[in-house]
N, C-alpha and C positions, 0 to 999 in steps of 0.2 A: 699391335700383336705381330710376332714374327712367326714364319712357317719353317724355320731352319730346324726344328726338331721334329718335323713330319717325316715318317718313314714310308717310302712307296709300298702301296698295297700288296704287291707280289711277295715282298720280303716279309711283311706282317704275317702272311699265311705260312710262312716256314716253321712257325712255333706257336704255342699257345700262351695266353697271358700267365698262366701258372708257371710255365717253364721260363718265361722272361723274368719274372719277378723272383722265382727260386733261385736261379743261377746269375740274376743281375746282368743279363746280357742283351745286347741290341743287334739285329741283323743288319749287316752292311753290304754283303754280296753273296750271291750264288753262282759259281763259275767252275765249269769243268769238274764237278763232283766235289767241290771244296766249298764249305760254308764259312764265311768270315763274320765274326761277331766283334763288337766292342765290349769290354769287360772292365770292371773296377778292380777285379783280383785275377788277372790271367796268370795261369800255371799250367804246368805239364799234367798235373793231376785233373784239373778241369777240363783240359783238352781231351784226355782219354775217356772221361766221363761223357762228354758231349759226343764223342765219336760213337760211343755205344748207343747213346739215346737217338741220335739223327742217322746213323749208319753211313755218315760221309766223313771225309777229311776235314778237320777243323783248324781254322786259324783265329787268333785272338789279337786284339788291338787294345792296348791300355787306354782307358778314359777315366776321368774324374768321377768319384761317387756323386757329385752334384749334377753333372751332366747326364749320367746314367739314369738318375732319377727323373730328370726333365724328359728324356726319350721315352721313359716307361709311363709316365704319367700322361704324356701326350698321345700315346698310341695304343697302350694296352689298359684294359679295365682291371683293376685289381679285385680279385675275388674276395668277397666277404665270407670269412670262414664260420661266422655265427648265422650265415643266411641258409636255411635249409633248402631253398630253391635254387640247388646247383645248377649250372649251365650245362654241366657234362655229365648229367645223368644218363646221357644216350650217345652213341657214336655217330647217330645219324646227323649230318651236317645241316639239314634243312631244319630238324627239330631244335638243334642248337642255336641256329641263326634266329629263329623265331623267339625263343626264350632269351636270347641275348638282347634283341631289339626291345622286348617288353621290359627287361630288366634295366635297361638304360633310360627308359621313359621316352622311347622313340613313338612317334605317331604313325609312321608310314615306312614300308620297305620297298624300294624300287629295283626290279631286276630290269636292266636295260642291255639288249644285245646289239653289238655293233659288229663291224666287218671282221675283226680278228678276236674279240673278247667280249665277254658280258660282265658289266661292272654291277655291283649291289651297293646301293646307297640308302642310309637311314636318315629320316628327317627327325632332328632332335631341336626342341625348342623352336621349331618353324623353319630350321635351315637343313640342307641336305649335305651330307658328308659321306664319301665312298669308304667302305669298310671291307669289301672283299672283291676279288676278282676271279670269275669262272671262266674255264675255256669253253669254246662254242661246242666242243664234243660233250662236254658235261652238262651244259644248259639244258637240252631237251629233256633228259631225265628229270631234272628238277621242275620243269614246267609240267610234266605229265603227273608227277607226284602231288603238285599244287592243285591241279585240275581234278585229279580223282579225289582228294580230299574234299575239295569244295563243291563237288557234284556237276562239274563241267563236262562237256563233251570233248574228249582228247583228240577225237579225229577232225574237229572243226578248228581250223587255223586260219580261215579267212574273215571270219566276222568277231567282233567284239563279244565277249561274255562276262558275266558276273555271277559270283557265288559267295559262299561263306563257309568257314571253317572254325570249329571250336577246338581250342587247344587246352589241354589238361596236364598240368604238371605238379605232382604232389598236391599241395593244399591250393594251388593257383589255378584259376580256370579264366580265360578270355576267348573273346571272339575276334575273328579277323575276317574283314570284307576283301574278297579277292576280285580283281579286274584284270582281264586280259585285253591287249590291243594288238592287232597285227601291224608290225612295222616292216620297213626295207629288209632288215636282217633277222627277223623272227618275232615272236610274240613278246611285247613288253608286258610285264606282269607288275602290278601295284597292289600292295597289301596294307589295307588300313586297320590298325590294331585298335579294337574297341574295347572300352573298360565296361564290363558287365553290370556293375553294381553302382547305383547311383546314391546309395546312403552314405557314403563318404563325402558327398558334395556339400559344402556349406556356403550359402548365400554371403555370409559375412567375410568369407575368405576370397572371394572373386575379385575384387578391386574397387567396389563401391565406396565413395566417401560417405561420410555419416549423414550428409544432408541427401545425397542422391539415394542411399538406402531408404531413408524416410520418405521421399518421393516415390520411389519405386514400390515400397510396401503400401503406400495408400492407393496407388493405382491399380493393384491386384486385388484389393479388398472390394472392388465393385462386384455385384453378383452377375453383372452382365456386360457386355462391351467387348473390345478387342485390344489386345497388347501385341505390338509388332516390334521384333528386334531385327534390325538391319545391320549388315556387315559383309565383308567377303567371305568366300570359303576358308575355313580354318581359323575364324575369329572368335570362336568360343560361344556362338549363339546357343548351340544346343545344350551346352553345359549350364548356362545361365537358365535356360528354359527348365532344364531339370531340377535345379536348385529351386526355381520358383515352385514347380509342381510338388516338390518336397515339402515346401511350406504349406501348400494348400491341401495336401493329402490327409485325409482324416476318414473315420468310420462313416460320417454323415454325408460324404460327397461322392459322387460317381464321376470319375475322371476317365476319359477315353482319348487315345492319341492315335494318329496315322503318321508313320514315319518311313523314311527311306535314306539309310537303313535304320534299324532300331539299334541306337549306339548304347544305351543304358537300360537296365531294368530297375524297376522300383515297385515293390510289393504294394498292393492296393490299387494299381493302376492297370487298366485294360488297354494293351498295346497292340496295334495292328500294323503288319508290314505292308508296305506298298507293293502292289503286283500289276503294274501297268499292261503287261502281257495278256492278262485275263479280264481287263477292265476295271481293276481296283485302283483307281487314281484317287487324288486328293479330293476332287470334287464329289465323286460318286460315293466315297467313304463319308463325307460329311453329310451327304443326303441321308445315308443309313444311320449314322450317329444321332440324328435328330429323332429316329424312332427307338432309340436305346435310353431315352430319359436320362440324358447327361446333365450334369451341373457345369462342368468345366471340359472344354475340347482342346486338344493340342494337335495343330496341324504343322507337319514338319516344315513346309515352305509354302508361301503363296507364290505360285508360278504363272498363273493365268487369269483371265477374267472369270472363268467359271469358278475357280476356287475362291477368288475374292467375293464374288457375289454370293457364294454359299456361306462364307465366313460371316459376311454382313447379315445375312439371312438368320444365321445361328445367333448372332448378338442381339438382333432386333426381337427375336423371341425368347430371350431371357437367359441367354448362355453367356458363359465367360470364355472366350476364344483366344489363345495363345499361339503365335506363329512367328515365322521369320520371313525376311523379304531381303532381295539384294539391291541396296541403295547406298550411297555414299555417306549420307548423314541422317540424323533422325527426322529432319524436316523435309528431306528429299523423298521421303517415304510417301508423303501427301502428294507430291507430284506424280510419283510412280503410280499410286492408284488411280489418279485423274487420268493418266495415260492409258490405264488399262480400260477406261470407260466408266468408272465408278462416279457417280454424281457427288459433287462436293458436299451437298447437304447431307447425303448419307455417311460420308467419311466423318464429318463434324459430329453427328449424332451417335456414332457407334464407336469411334477410335478413342479409347481411354488415355493411352500414353504410347508415345513412340521413343523407341530406344535404338542408339547406334553404338556399337562397340568395336573395339580392335584388341588384339594381343600384342604386347611389347615385350621383349626380353629384358630381364633384370640383371644389372651389372653385378658380377662376383664381388662380393664384399671382401674377400681375401686379397684381391689385387687391384681393384679400381684405383685410378689415379686422378687426383684432383689437378686441375689445370686453369690458368685464366681464361676468360672468355675471349675467343677470337671470332670476329663477325664473319670471317671467311667460311667457317664450319656451318653457318646457318644459311637458310635459303636467302636469296638476294633481296627480296622485299619484305623479309621478316623483321618486325620490330622487336628488338631485344629488350626484354623487361629491364628497367633501371637497376633492380635489386638483384639481378643476376650477374654477379661479379666473377664467379668461378663455376666449373662444371666438372664432371667426371668422365673420364674416357675408359674403355676397355684395355686391359693389358694381356692378361692371360697367365694362368698358373696351374699348378697340379690339380687344385680343387676344382676347378671348371674345364678341366682337359684342354687348357690353353685357348679357350674360345673367347674369354673375357666375360662370359654371361652365365647366369645359373638360375634357370626357371624363367617363367613369364608370368605376366600380371595383365588382368584387363582394364581398359579405360572406357568410360562410357559417356554418353551424351544422352540426357533424358529430358524429354519435353511432355509434361503433362498437358493434355488437350483440354483447355479451360474455355469458358464462354468468351473471353477476351481474343483468343485465337480464331473463333469461328469466321469473322469476316476475312481474315487471311487466308483461311482454307477455302472459302466460298470464291474469292477472287484468285485462288492458285499463286499467291504471292510467292516469288522465288527467294526473296531475301527477307528475314525477320531478325537480323542482327540487333537492331535497336531493342525489339521486344524481349530478346534473350538477355541483353545487358540490364534492361530495366528490371527484369524478374530474376537476376543473378543466377541464370542457368548457364552452367559451364558447358562449353563445347568440347569437342575431342581434342582440338588445338590447345585449348585452356589447361585440360587436364594433362595433356602430353607435356607441356612445357613445366607444369607443376612438379611432374616426376622428374624432369632435369634438374629443377631446383633442389628438389630433395636428395638428388644423388642416387636415385632408384634406376634411372635408365640414362642412356647417353643420347646426345643430339643426333648421331648418325641413326640411331634405332627409331626415332620418332620424326626423322627428317620430312618424310612425304606428309605427315600430318601438320607440319608447320608451314607448307606451302600454301599461299592464299589461292 
């Protein structure tokens, strides 16, 4: 993919997406009170109109309609006239920015101050891209607005702070988690956009294969025990947990959760926000939950031995416990619990199923390009499957904003804890590759290369998973 159609951010801020698409113009330069645009239909009438719109002298450079469309689709979001959630219902820059990020499907907004400017980047499909540049003179005003709305102390600039904002726009409502961090040139602000409603999540749409979904569904039918999902931050673990809770939620079941933060809401579930500053941590909440007659307990994360011990205690006393843990694979979860000090025999008797997951970007179906297999694009010691003769690579087009990708898909590694695995757990065996092969359990690597075979993703996107 080429970046030749990318426009510098300061130029993008000269006009709105509506103006760019309406006039079919692309900003080229702003110098000495004159704005220069590329145009597919340059004329004196257009120059006069633009002079009134922008209040500056206008220069127009002829450009082909094809190239104008490429510039526009690469840099400006076309407004959907049928969408009632207009991004420009307010003149407030911050409000427009928040709604724009949500509308684009961004998960995070980064405000990053440097010596001469502050840049604003959106995370879309797991990757950051710069969208705005703010002057250092304007930035403190935006920081104070964010802090006030998030309930933070605007006078405190030396210590990190965390808060929450609820954004309401016509029929849409969503929460934003706000985090401030003092840096050399000012406070960096990171906003995590949280989807409030979990009712739209369907476990069948997450990425499980048919076999994996059957295995997973069997694992969560047990009335007691522990389900652990592992993976790095941003790998979709919470979404999988809520899809699971949605399946388990009914009028006969008491479900309680302790989370940090509460990313989704689901009617019928009792959700508790972690507040460590007043002593409400995962382990203390779990202790209290056991006195609330729960059937199912969801713990946002097992971070320490206290929480792990309480989760095991809950499982041993007849409760189903769902949680997450930071490990690289489903089997590595066993070693992590042992390292925490949990006796292997307790792990073997309480852990029902161990899951690892990752999110990978899906290739854009409108522009992906098939190419013969070249071993140079694979990791050095990776054994390329004999049936993989071609694969697809990202190209970029107007449909995917010239990224080559559109959307993401989860891939899983699911290990049900059976009697045959108990000896391996008790001896804390580090490798069980033969067992997985014998029982036809697909690893993250196997599922990653299968997506490459199917043309769903690229080798570059799953490269790290293919490394031994």
